[in-house]
KETOR-288247 format. One record per atom (N, C-alpha, C, CB): atom name; x, y, z; residue in three letters. Coordinates in Angstrom, 2 decimals. Glycine has a CB too. Layout:
<"CA", <X, Y, Z>, "ALA">
...
REM end
This chain:
<"N", <10.25, -9.44, -12.62>, "MET">
<"CA", <10.50, -10.59, -11.79>, "MET">
<"C", <11.95, -11.01, -11.97>, "MET">
<"CB", <9.54, -11.75, -12.13>, "MET">
<"N", <12.54, -11.46, -10.90>, "ARG">
<"CA", <13.93, -11.92, -10.95>, "ARG">
<"C", <14.04, -13.19, -11.79>, "ARG">
<"CB", <14.48, -12.16, -9.53>, "ARG">
<"N", <15.23, -13.46, -12.31>, "PRO">
<"CA", <15.41, -14.67, -13.11>, "PRO">
<"C", <15.20, -15.94, -12.28>, "PRO">
<"CB", <16.80, -14.68, -13.75>, "PRO">
<"N", <14.85, -17.03, -12.94>, "ALA">
<"CA", <14.56, -18.29, -12.25>, "ALA">
<"C", <15.74, -18.77, -11.40>, "ALA">
<"CB", <14.18, -19.37, -13.26>, "ALA">
<"N", <16.97, -18.52, -11.84>, "ASP">
<"CA", <18.14, -18.95, -11.06>, "ASP">
<"C", <18.17, -18.32, -9.67>, "ASP">
<"CB", <19.42, -18.59, -11.81>, "ASP">
<"N", <17.62, -17.14, -9.52>, "TYR">
<"CA", <17.56, -16.48, -8.23>, "TYR">
<"C", <16.79, -17.33, -7.22>, "TYR">
<"CB", <16.92, -15.09, -8.36>, "TYR">
<"N", <15.85, -18.12, -7.69>, "TYR">
<"CA", <14.97, -18.90, -6.83>, "TYR">
<"C", <15.42, -20.36, -6.67>, "TYR">
<"CB", <13.57, -18.87, -7.39>, "TYR">
<"N", <16.63, -20.69, -7.08>, "ARG">
<"CA", <17.11, -22.07, -6.97>, "ARG">
<"C", <17.00, -22.53, -5.52>, "ARG">
<"CB", <18.58, -22.20, -7.49>, "ARG">
<"N", <16.34, -23.65, -5.32>, "GLY">
<"CA", <16.12, -24.17, -3.97>, "GLY">
<"C", <14.90, -23.57, -3.28>, "GLY">
<"CB", <17.33, -23.93, -3.14>, "GLY">
<"N", <14.26, -22.61, -3.93>, "ARG">
<"CA", <13.07, -21.96, -3.39>, "ARG">
<"C", <12.01, -21.86, -4.48>, "ARG">
<"CB", <13.40, -20.54, -2.82>, "ARG">
<"N", <11.77, -22.98, -5.13>, "GLU">
<"CA", <10.85, -22.99, -6.27>, "GLU">
<"C", <9.44, -22.55, -5.88>, "GLU">
<"CB", <10.81, -24.38, -6.87>, "GLU">
<"N", <9.01, -22.86, -4.66>, "GLN">
<"CA", <7.68, -22.42, -4.22>, "GLN">
<"C", <7.60, -20.89, -4.17>, "GLN">
<"CB", <7.35, -23.02, -2.83>, "GLN">
<"N", <8.70, -20.25, -3.84>, "THR">
<"CA", <8.73, -18.79, -3.83>, "THR">
<"C", <8.64, -18.25, -5.25>, "THR">
<"CB", <10.02, -18.28, -3.14>, "THR">
<"N", <9.32, -18.90, -6.17>, "TYR">
<"CA", <9.22, -18.51, -7.57>, "TYR">
<"C", <7.78, -18.55, -8.05>, "TYR">
<"CB", <10.09, -19.42, -8.45>, "TYR">
<"N", <7.09, -19.65, -7.74>, "LEU">
<"CA", <5.69, -19.77, -8.16>, "LEU">
<"C", <4.80, -18.71, -7.52>, "LEU">
<"CB", <5.16, -21.16, -7.81>, "LEU">
<"N", <5.02, -18.44, -6.26>, "LYS">
<"CA", <4.23, -17.41, -5.57>, "LYS">
<"C", <4.47, -16.04, -6.20>, "LYS">
<"CB", <4.59, -17.39, -4.06>, "LYS">
<"N", <5.72, -15.70, -6.43>, "HIS">
<"CA", <6.04, -14.40, -7.03>, "HIS">
<"C", <5.53, -14.32, -8.47>, "HIS">
<"CB", <7.55, -14.16, -7.00>, "HIS">
<"N", <5.62, -15.42, -9.20>, "PHE">
<"CA", <5.09, -15.45, -10.56>, "PHE">
<"C", <3.60, -15.14, -10.55>, "PHE">
<"CB", <5.36, -16.83, -11.23>, "PHE">
<"N", <2.85, -15.79, -9.66>, "PHE">
<"CA", <1.42, -15.53, -9.54>, "PHE">
<"C", <1.15, -14.07, -9.19>, "PHE">
<"CB", <0.80, -16.45, -8.47>, "PHE">
<"N", <1.88, -13.56, -8.22>, "LEU">
<"CA", <1.66, -12.18, -7.80>, "LEU">
<"C", <1.92, -11.19, -8.93>, "LEU">
<"CB", <2.56, -11.84, -6.61>, "LEU">
<"N", <2.95, -11.44, -9.71>, "GLU">
<"CA", <3.30, -10.50, -10.77>, "GLU">
<"C", <2.51, -10.69, -12.05>, "GLU">
<"CB", <4.75, -10.62, -11.08>, "GLU">
<"N", <1.86, -11.85, -12.23>, "HIS">
<"CA", <1.14, -12.10, -13.48>, "HIS">
<"C", <-0.37, -12.21, -13.34>, "HIS">
<"CB", <1.66, -13.34, -14.10>, "HIS">
<"N", <-0.86, -12.59, -12.16>, "TYR">
<"CA", <-2.29, -12.82, -12.02>, "TYR">
<"C", <-2.99, -11.94, -11.00>, "TYR">
<"CB", <-2.52, -14.24, -11.65>, "TYR">
<"N", <-2.28, -11.48, -10.00>, "LEU">
<"CA", <-2.91, -10.65, -8.97>, "LEU">
<"C", <-3.51, -9.38, -9.57>, "LEU">
<"CB", <-1.90, -10.29, -7.88>, "LEU">
<"N", <-2.83, -8.80, -10.51>, "GLU">
<"CA", <-3.33, -7.58, -11.15>, "GLU">
<"C", <-4.69, -7.81, -11.80>, "GLU">
<"CB", <-2.33, -7.08, -12.20>, "GLU">
<"N", <-4.82, -8.87, -12.56>, "ARG">
<"CA", <-6.08, -9.18, -13.23>, "ARG">
<"C", <-7.20, -9.45, -12.22>, "ARG">
<"CB", <-5.92, -10.38, -14.16>, "ARG">
<"N", <-6.88, -10.23, -11.20>, "VAL">
<"CA", <-7.87, -10.54, -10.16>, "VAL">
<"C", <-8.32, -9.26, -9.45>, "VAL">
<"CB", <-7.30, -11.54, -9.13>, "VAL">
<"N", <-7.38, -8.42, -9.10>, "ALA">
<"CA", <-7.71, -7.18, -8.39>, "ALA">
<"C", <-8.56, -6.24, -9.26>, "ALA">
<"CB", <-6.42, -6.45, -7.96>, "ALA">
<"N", <-8.23, -6.13, -10.54>, "TYR">
<"CA", <-9.05, -5.32, -11.44>, "TYR">
<"C", <-10.47, -5.87, -11.52>, "TYR">
<"CB", <-8.42, -5.27, -12.84>, "TYR">
<"N", <-10.59, -7.18, -11.67>, "ASN">
<"CA", <-11.92, -7.79, -11.77>, "ASN">
<"C", <-12.74, -7.55, -10.51>, "ASN">
<"CB", <-11.80, -9.28, -12.03>, "ASN">
<"N", <-12.17, -7.81, -9.36>, "ILE">
<"CA", <-12.90, -7.62, -8.11>, "ILE">
<"C", <-13.15, -6.14, -7.86>, "ILE">
<"CB", <-12.13, -8.23, -6.93>, "ILE">
<"N", <-12.15, -5.32, -8.13>, "GLY">
<"CA", <-12.30, -3.88, -7.92>, "GLY">
<"C", <-13.33, -3.23, -8.82>, "GLY">
<"CB", <-10.99, -3.20, -8.12>, "GLY">
<"N", <-13.68, -3.88, -9.92>, "SER">
<"CA", <-14.67, -3.30, -10.82>, "SER">
<"C", <-16.08, -3.35, -10.25>, "SER">
<"CB", <-14.64, -4.02, -12.15>, "SER">
<"N", <-16.31, -4.23, -9.26>, "PHE">
<"CA", <-17.66, -4.31, -8.68>, "PHE">
<"C", <-17.70, -4.25, -7.16>, "PHE">
<"CB", <-18.30, -5.59, -9.13>, "PHE">
<"N", <-16.56, -4.35, -6.50>, "ALA">
<"CA", <-16.54, -4.35, -5.04>, "ALA">
<"C", <-15.80, -3.12, -4.52>, "ALA">
<"CB", <-15.89, -5.64, -4.50>, "ALA">
<"N", <-16.15, -2.69, -3.33>, "SER">
<"CA", <-15.49, -1.52, -2.76>, "SER">
<"C", <-14.32, -1.92, -1.85>, "SER">
<"CB", <-16.49, -0.69, -1.98>, "SER">
<"N", <-14.16, -3.22, -1.60>, "ASP">
<"CA", <-13.06, -3.72, -0.77>, "ASP">
<"C", <-12.35, -4.86, -1.50>, "ASP">
<"CB", <-13.58, -4.20, 0.60>, "ASP">
<"N", <-11.04, -4.89, -1.36>, "PHE">
<"CA", <-10.25, -6.01, -1.85>, "PHE">
<"C", <-9.38, -6.46, -0.69>, "PHE">
<"CB", <-9.38, -5.62, -3.12>, "PHE">
<"N", <-9.50, -7.71, -0.31>, "VAL">
<"CA", <-8.73, -8.25, 0.80>, "VAL">
<"C", <-7.78, -9.31, 0.27>, "VAL">
<"CB", <-9.66, -8.84, 1.91>, "VAL">
<"N", <-6.52, -9.14, 0.58>, "TYR">
<"CA", <-5.48, -10.08, 0.16>, "TYR">
<"C", <-4.92, -10.74, 1.41>, "TYR">
<"CB", <-4.35, -9.36, -0.65>, "TYR">
<"N", <-4.85, -12.07, 1.42>, "VAL">
<"CA", <-4.29, -12.82, 2.54>, "VAL">
<"C", <-3.05, -13.55, 2.06>, "VAL">
<"CB", <-5.34, -13.82, 3.13>, "VAL">
<"N", <-1.96, -13.37, 2.78>, "ASP">
<"CA", <-0.70, -14.02, 2.45>, "ASP">
<"C", <-0.27, -14.88, 3.63>, "ASP">
<"CB", <0.41, -12.97, 2.09>, "ASP">
<"N", <-0.45, -16.19, 3.51>, "ALA">
<"CA", <0.03, -17.12, 4.53>, "ALA">
<"C", <1.50, -17.40, 4.26>, "ALA">
<"CB", <-0.81, -18.44, 4.54>, "ALA">
<"N", <2.25, -17.65, 5.29>, "PHE">
<"CA", <3.70, -17.88, 5.17>, "PHE">
<"C", <4.35, -16.68, 4.49>, "PHE">
<"CB", <3.99, -19.19, 4.37>, "PHE">
<"N", <4.03, -15.51, 5.00>, "ALA">
<"CA", <4.41, -14.26, 4.34>, "ALA">
<"C", <5.90, -13.95, 4.37>, "ALA">
<"CB", <3.68, -13.15, 4.97>, "ALA">
<"N", <6.63, -14.52, 5.30>, "GLY">
<"CA", <8.07, -14.23, 5.36>, "GLY">
<"C", <8.32, -12.89, 6.01>, "GLY">
<"CB", <8.68, -14.26, 3.96>, "GLY">
<"N", <9.26, -12.15, 5.61>, "PRO">
<"CA", <10.11, -12.28, 4.42>, "PRO">
<"C", <11.25, -13.26, 4.63>, "PRO">
<"CB", <10.67, -10.91, 4.03>, "PRO">
<"N", <11.59, -13.96, 3.57>, "TRP">
<"CA", <12.64, -14.97, 3.62>, "TRP">
<"C", <13.71, -14.66, 2.59>, "TRP">
<"CB", <12.07, -16.37, 3.38>, "TRP">
<"N", <14.95, -14.76, 2.98>, "ARG">
<"CA", <16.11, -14.60, 2.09>, "ARG">
<"C", <16.03, -13.36, 1.21>, "ARG">
<"CB", <16.25, -15.81, 1.22>, "ARG">
<"N", <15.53, -12.30, 1.76>, "THR">
<"CA", <15.47, -11.06, 0.99>, "THR">
<"C", <16.87, -10.51, 0.77>, "THR">
<"CB", <14.59, -10.01, 1.70>, "THR">
<"N", <17.08, -9.92, -0.36>, "GLU">
<"CA", <18.36, -9.29, -0.67>, "GLU">
<"C", <18.22, -7.78, -0.76>, "GLU">
<"CB", <18.92, -9.83, -1.98>, "GLU">
<"N", <17.00, -7.29, -0.73>, "ASP">
<"CA", <16.75, -5.85, -0.83>, "ASP">
<"C", <16.38, -5.29, 0.54>, "ASP">
<"CB", <15.63, -5.55, -1.86>, "ASP">
<"N", <17.06, -4.22, 0.98>, "PRO">
<"CA", <16.73, -3.64, 2.29>, "PRO">
<"C", <15.28, -3.18, 2.40>, "PRO">
<"CB", <17.66, -2.48, 2.57>, "PRO">
<"N", <14.67, -2.80, 1.28>, "ASP">
<"CA", <13.28, -2.35, 1.30>, "ASP">
<"C", <12.29, -3.50, 1.14>, "ASP">
<"CB", <13.06, -1.32, 0.20>, "ASP">
<"N", <12.79, -4.74, 1.10>, "LEU">
<"CA", <11.97, -5.96, 0.99>, "LEU">
<"C", <11.18, -6.05, -0.32>, "LEU">
<"CB", <11.02, -6.02, 2.14>, "LEU">
<"N", <11.60, -5.31, -1.33>, "SER">
<"CA", <10.85, -5.31, -2.59>, "SER">
<"C", <10.91, -6.65, -3.32>, "SER">
<"CB", <11.38, -4.22, -3.49>, "SER">
<"N", <11.77, -7.56, -2.88>, "ASP">
<"CA", <11.84, -8.88, -3.50>, "ASP">
<"C", <11.09, -9.93, -2.68>, "ASP">
<"CB", <13.30, -9.30, -3.67>, "ASP">
<"N", <10.15, -9.48, -1.84>, "THR">
<"CA", <9.36, -10.40, -1.02>, "THR">
<"C", <7.90, -10.35, -1.44>, "THR">
<"CB", <9.49, -10.05, 0.49>, "THR">
<"N", <7.18, -11.44, -1.17>, "SER">
<"CA", <5.79, -11.50, -1.60>, "SER">
<"C", <4.91, -10.40, -0.99>, "SER">
<"CB", <5.21, -12.84, -1.26>, "SER">
<"N", <5.06, -10.03, 0.29>, "PRO">
<"CA", <4.21, -8.96, 0.81>, "PRO">
<"C", <4.40, -7.64, 0.06>, "PRO">
<"CB", <4.49, -8.75, 2.28>, "PRO">
<"N", <5.63, -7.30, -0.26>, "LEU">
<"CA", <5.86, -6.03, -0.95>, "LEU">
<"C", <5.52, -6.09, -2.42>, "LEU">
<"CB", <7.30, -5.60, -0.78>, "LEU">
<"N", <5.71, -7.24, -3.05>, "ILE">
<"CA", <5.29, -7.39, -4.44>, "ILE">
<"C", <3.77, -7.23, -4.51>, "ILE">
<"CB", <5.72, -8.78, -5.01>, "ILE">
<"N", <3.06, -7.88, -3.59>, "ALA">
<"CA", <1.59, -7.80, -3.58>, "ALA">
<"C", <1.10, -6.39, -3.30>, "ALA">
<"CB", <1.00, -8.75, -2.55>, "ALA">
<"N", <1.64, -5.74, -2.26>, "THR">
<"CA", <1.15, -4.41, -1.91>, "THR">
<"C", <1.48, -3.39, -2.99>, "THR">
<"CB", <1.73, -3.96, -0.57>, "THR">
<"N", <2.62, -3.55, -3.64>, "SER">
<"CA", <2.96, -2.65, -4.74>, "SER">
<"C", <1.97, -2.81, -5.88>, "SER">
<"CB", <4.39, -2.93, -5.24>, "SER">
<"N", <1.67, -4.04, -6.24>, "THR">
<"CA", <0.70, -4.32, -7.31>, "THR">
<"C", <-0.67, -3.79, -6.94>, "THR">
<"CB", <0.63, -5.81, -7.60>, "THR">
<"N", <-1.11, -4.06, -5.72>, "LEU">
<"CA", <-2.46, -3.64, -5.30>, "LEU">
<"C", <-2.58, -2.12, -5.19>, "LEU">
<"CB", <-2.81, -4.27, -3.97>, "LEU">
<"N", <-1.53, -1.46, -4.78>, "SER">
<"CA", <-1.55, 0.01, -4.73>, "SER">
<"C", <-1.71, 0.59, -6.13>, "SER">
<"CB", <-0.26, 0.55, -4.07>, "SER">
<"N", <-0.98, 0.00, -7.07>, "LYS">
<"CA", <-1.08, 0.46, -8.46>, "LYS">
<"C", <-2.50, 0.28, -8.99>, "LYS">
<"CB", <-0.08, -0.31, -9.34>, "LYS">
<"N", <-3.09, -0.86, -8.74>, "ILE">
<"CA", <-4.45, -1.14, -9.21>, "ILE">
<"C", <-5.44, -0.19, -8.56>, "ILE">
<"CB", <-4.84, -2.60, -8.92>, "ILE">
<"N", <-5.29, 0.02, -7.27>, "ARG">
<"CA", <-6.18, 0.94, -6.55>, "ARG">
<"C", <-6.14, 2.33, -7.17>, "ARG">
<"CB", <-5.80, 1.01, -5.05>, "ARG">
<"N", <-4.96, 2.80, -7.52>, "GLU">
<"CA", <-4.83, 4.11, -8.15>, "GLU">
<"C", <-5.46, 4.13, -9.54>, "GLU">
<"CB", <-3.36, 4.51, -8.23>, "GLU">
<"N", <-5.26, 3.07, -10.31>, "GLU">
<"CA", <-5.86, 3.00, -11.64>, "GLU">
<"C", <-7.39, 2.99, -11.55>, "GLU">
<"CB", <-5.36, 1.73, -12.39>, "GLU">
<"N", <-7.92, 2.26, -10.60>, "LEU">
<"CA", <-9.37, 2.23, -10.43>, "LEU">
<"C", <-9.89, 3.58, -9.95>, "LEU">
<"CB", <-9.78, 1.14, -9.44>, "LEU">
<"N", <-9.13, 4.26, -9.12>, "ARG">
<"CA", <-9.52, 5.59, -8.62>, "ARG">
<"C", <-9.66, 6.57, -9.79>, "ARG">
<"CB", <-8.48, 6.12, -7.60>, "ARG">
<"N", <-8.78, 6.45, -10.78>, "LYS">
<"CA", <-8.85, 7.33, -11.95>, "LYS">
<"C", <-10.14, 7.14, -12.73>, "LYS">
<"CB", <-7.66, 7.07, -12.87>, "LYS">
<"N", <-10.75, 5.97, -12.62>, "THR">
<"CA", <-12.01, 5.71, -13.32>, "THR">
<"C", <-13.22, 6.04, -12.44>, "THR">
<"CB", <-12.08, 4.25, -13.76>, "THR">
<"N", <-12.96, 6.59, -11.24>, "GLY">
<"CA", <-14.05, 6.95, -10.34>, "GLY">
<"C", <-14.43, 5.86, -9.36>, "GLY">
<"CB", <-15.24, 7.31, -11.14>, "GLY">
<"N", <-13.70, 4.78, -9.33>, "LYS">
<"CA", <-14.01, 3.65, -8.44>, "LYS">
<"C", <-13.05, 3.68, -7.25>, "LYS">
<"CB", <-13.91, 2.30, -9.20>, "LYS">
<"N", <-13.61, 3.85, -6.06>, "ALA">
<"CA", <-12.80, 3.85, -4.84>, "ALA">
<"C", <-12.79, 2.45, -4.24>, "ALA">
<"CB", <-13.34, 4.89, -3.81>, "ALA">
<"N", <-11.62, 1.87, -4.15>, "VAL">
<"CA", <-11.48, 0.52, -3.61>, "VAL">
<"C", <-10.52, 0.57, -2.42>, "VAL">
<"CB", <-10.96, -0.48, -4.70>, "VAL">
<"N", <-10.98, 0.04, -1.32>, "ARG">
<"CA", <-10.14, -0.07, -0.13>, "ARG">
<"C", <-9.36, -1.38, -0.23>, "ARG">
<"CB", <-11.00, -0.01, 1.19>, "ARG">
<"N", <-8.05, -1.30, -0.08>, "VAL">
<"CA", <-7.20, -2.48, -0.14>, "VAL">
<"C", <-6.75, -2.83, 1.27>, "VAL">
<"CB", <-5.98, -2.26, -1.08>, "VAL">
<"N", <-7.04, -4.07, 1.66>, "ARG">
<"CA", <-6.60, -4.56, 2.97>, "ARG">
<"C", <-5.80, -5.83, 2.76>, "ARG">
<"CB", <-7.80, -4.81, 3.92>, "ARG">
<"N", <-4.75, -5.97, 3.53>, "CYS">
<"CA", <-3.89, -7.14, 3.42>, "CYS">
<"C", <-3.72, -7.77, 4.80>, "CYS">
<"CB", <-2.51, -6.78, 2.80>, "CYS">
<"N", <-3.81, -9.08, 4.84>, "ALA">
<"CA", <-3.53, -9.83, 6.07>, "ALA">
<"C", <-2.31, -10.70, 5.80>, "ALA">
<"CB", <-4.77, -10.71, 6.50>, "ALA">
<"N", <-1.27, -10.46, 6.57>, "PHE">
<"CA", <-0.04, -11.22, 6.42>, "PHE">
<"C", <0.11, -12.16, 7.62>, "PHE">
<"CB", <1.19, -10.26, 6.30>, "PHE">
<"N", <0.33, -13.42, 7.34>, "VAL">
<"CA", <0.44, -14.44, 8.38>, "VAL">
<"C", <1.86, -14.99, 8.38>, "VAL">
<"CB", <-0.60, -15.58, 8.17>, "VAL">
<"N", <2.50, -14.93, 9.54>, "GLU">
<"CA", <3.86, -15.46, 9.66>, "GLU">
<"C", <4.09, -15.89, 11.10>, "GLU">
<"CB", <4.92, -14.40, 9.22>, "GLU">
<"N", <4.56, -17.13, 11.29>, "GLU">
<"CA", <4.76, -17.62, 12.64>, "GLU">
<"C", <6.17, -17.41, 13.17>, "GLU">
<"CB", <4.42, -19.07, 12.70>, "GLU">
<"N", <7.16, -17.26, 12.29>, "ASP">
<"CA", <8.53, -17.04, 12.74>, "ASP">
<"C", <8.65, -15.63, 13.33>, "ASP">
<"CB", <9.52, -17.23, 11.56>, "ASP">
<"N", <9.12, -15.54, 14.57>, "ALA">
<"CA", <9.14, -14.26, 15.29>, "ALA">
<"C", <10.03, -13.22, 14.61>, "ALA">
<"CB", <9.62, -14.47, 16.71>, "ALA">
<"N", <11.20, -13.62, 14.13>, "ASP">
<"CA", <12.10, -12.66, 13.48>, "ASP">
<"C", <11.52, -12.16, 12.16>, "ASP">
<"CB", <13.47, -13.29, 13.25>, "ASP">
<"N", <11.01, -13.08, 11.36>, "ALA">
<"CA", <10.40, -12.69, 10.08>, "ALA">
<"C", <9.18, -11.80, 10.33>, "ALA">
<"CB", <10.00, -13.94, 9.25>, "ALA">
<"N", <8.39, -12.16, 11.34>, "TYR">
<"CA", <7.21, -11.37, 11.68>, "TYR">
<"C", <7.60, -9.93, 12.02>, "TYR">
<"CB", <6.45, -12.01, 12.85>, "TYR">
<"N", <8.64, -9.77, 12.83>, "GLU">
<"CA", <9.06, -8.43, 13.24>, "GLU">
<"C", <9.54, -7.61, 12.04>, "GLU">
<"CB", <10.17, -8.51, 14.30>, "GLU">
<"N", <10.28, -8.23, 11.14>, "THR">
<"CA", <10.71, -7.55, 9.92>, "THR">
<"C", <9.51, -7.14, 9.09>, "THR">
<"CB", <11.65, -8.45, 9.10>, "THR">
<"N", <8.57, -8.03, 8.96>, "LEU">
<"CA", <7.35, -7.76, 8.20>, "LEU">
<"C", <6.52, -6.66, 8.85>, "LEU">
<"CB", <6.52, -9.03, 8.05>, "LEU">
<"N", <6.43, -6.68, 10.17>, "ARG">
<"CA", <5.66, -5.66, 10.89>, "ARG">
<"C", <6.24, -4.27, 10.63>, "ARG">
<"CB", <5.64, -5.96, 12.41>, "ARG">
<"N", <7.56, -4.16, 10.70>, "ARG">
<"CA", <8.20, -2.86, 10.45>, "ARG">
<"C", <7.96, -2.40, 9.02>, "ARG">
<"CB", <9.72, -2.95, 10.73>, "ARG">
<"N", <8.03, -3.32, 8.06>, "ALA">
<"CA", <7.77, -2.96, 6.66>, "ALA">
<"C", <6.33, -2.53, 6.47>, "ALA">
<"CB", <8.10, -4.14, 5.74>, "ALA">
<"N", <5.39, -3.22, 7.11>, "ALA">
<"CA", <3.97, -2.90, 6.97>, "ALA">
<"C", <3.65, -1.52, 7.54>, "ALA">
<"CB", <3.11, -3.97, 7.67>, "ALA">
<"N", <4.37, -1.11, 8.55>, "GLU">
<"CA", <4.15, 0.23, 9.12>, "GLU">
<"C", <4.46, 1.33, 8.11>, "GLU">
<"CB", <5.02, 0.42, 10.37>, "GLU">
<"N", <5.30, 1.04, 7.14>, "GLN">
<"CA", <5.70, 2.03, 6.14>, "GLN">
<"C", <4.70, 2.17, 5.00>, "GLN">
<"CB", <7.05, 1.68, 5.59>, "GLN">
<"N", <3.78, 1.22, 4.89>, "LEU">
<"CA", <2.80, 1.26, 3.81>, "LEU">
<"C", <1.79, 2.37, 4.07>, "LEU">
<"CB", <2.07, -0.11, 3.66>, "LEU">
<"N", <1.62, 3.24, 3.11>, "GLU">
<"CA", <0.75, 4.39, 3.30>, "GLU">
<"C", <-0.64, 4.20, 2.75>, "GLU">
<"CB", <1.35, 5.58, 2.67>, "GLU">
<"N", <-0.80, 3.41, 1.70>, "ASP">
<"CA", <-2.09, 3.36, 1.04>, "ASP">
<"C", <-2.74, 1.99, 1.08>, "ASP">
<"CB", <-1.94, 3.79, -0.38>, "ASP">
<"N", <-2.23, 1.12, 1.95>, "VAL">
<"CA", <-2.78, -0.22, 2.10>, "VAL">
<"C", <-2.94, -0.49, 3.59>, "VAL">
<"CB", <-1.87, -1.30, 1.41>, "VAL">
<"N", <-4.13, -0.92, 3.99>, "ASP">
<"CA", <-4.33, -1.32, 5.38>, "ASP">
<"C", <-3.78, -2.72, 5.54>, "ASP">
<"CB", <-5.84, -1.25, 5.78>, "ASP">
<"N", <-2.95, -2.94, 6.55>, "SER">
<"CA", <-2.40, -4.27, 6.74>, "SER">
<"C", <-2.64, -4.76, 8.15>, "SER">
<"CB", <-0.91, -4.28, 6.42>, "SER">
<"N", <-2.83, -6.05, 8.25>, "VAL">
<"CA", <-3.04, -6.71, 9.53>, "VAL">
<"C", <-2.02, -7.83, 9.61>, "VAL">
<"CB", <-4.51, -7.24, 9.69>, "VAL">
<"N", <-1.36, -7.94, 10.74>, "LEU">
<"CA", <-0.37, -9.01, 10.92>, "LEU">
<"C", <-0.85, -9.95, 12.00>, "LEU">
<"CB", <1.03, -8.43, 11.30>, "LEU">
REM end
């Protein structure tokens, strides 16, 4: 996770990214241990003020990266989990950027 200074003026983004990087993994493992589907919904998905061309510093990509990793770990134990993500964004420019990024995801089903 980026240092807290990176999020100055965007504290809500810091909290969202902190949750994604520290708690989403545990939640996904728990749900994936008994369910065959994991659905993640991201309201206000952005991307906002990204500095990385691949959007890796945005909540949608942080989440999908984490969920892909968990899906692979569960697959190694014989558990097949389908990961689906719903990204919600009302800003047309941010939506279009997010749509293009979602098209590149290979192992996560995404809905915009």
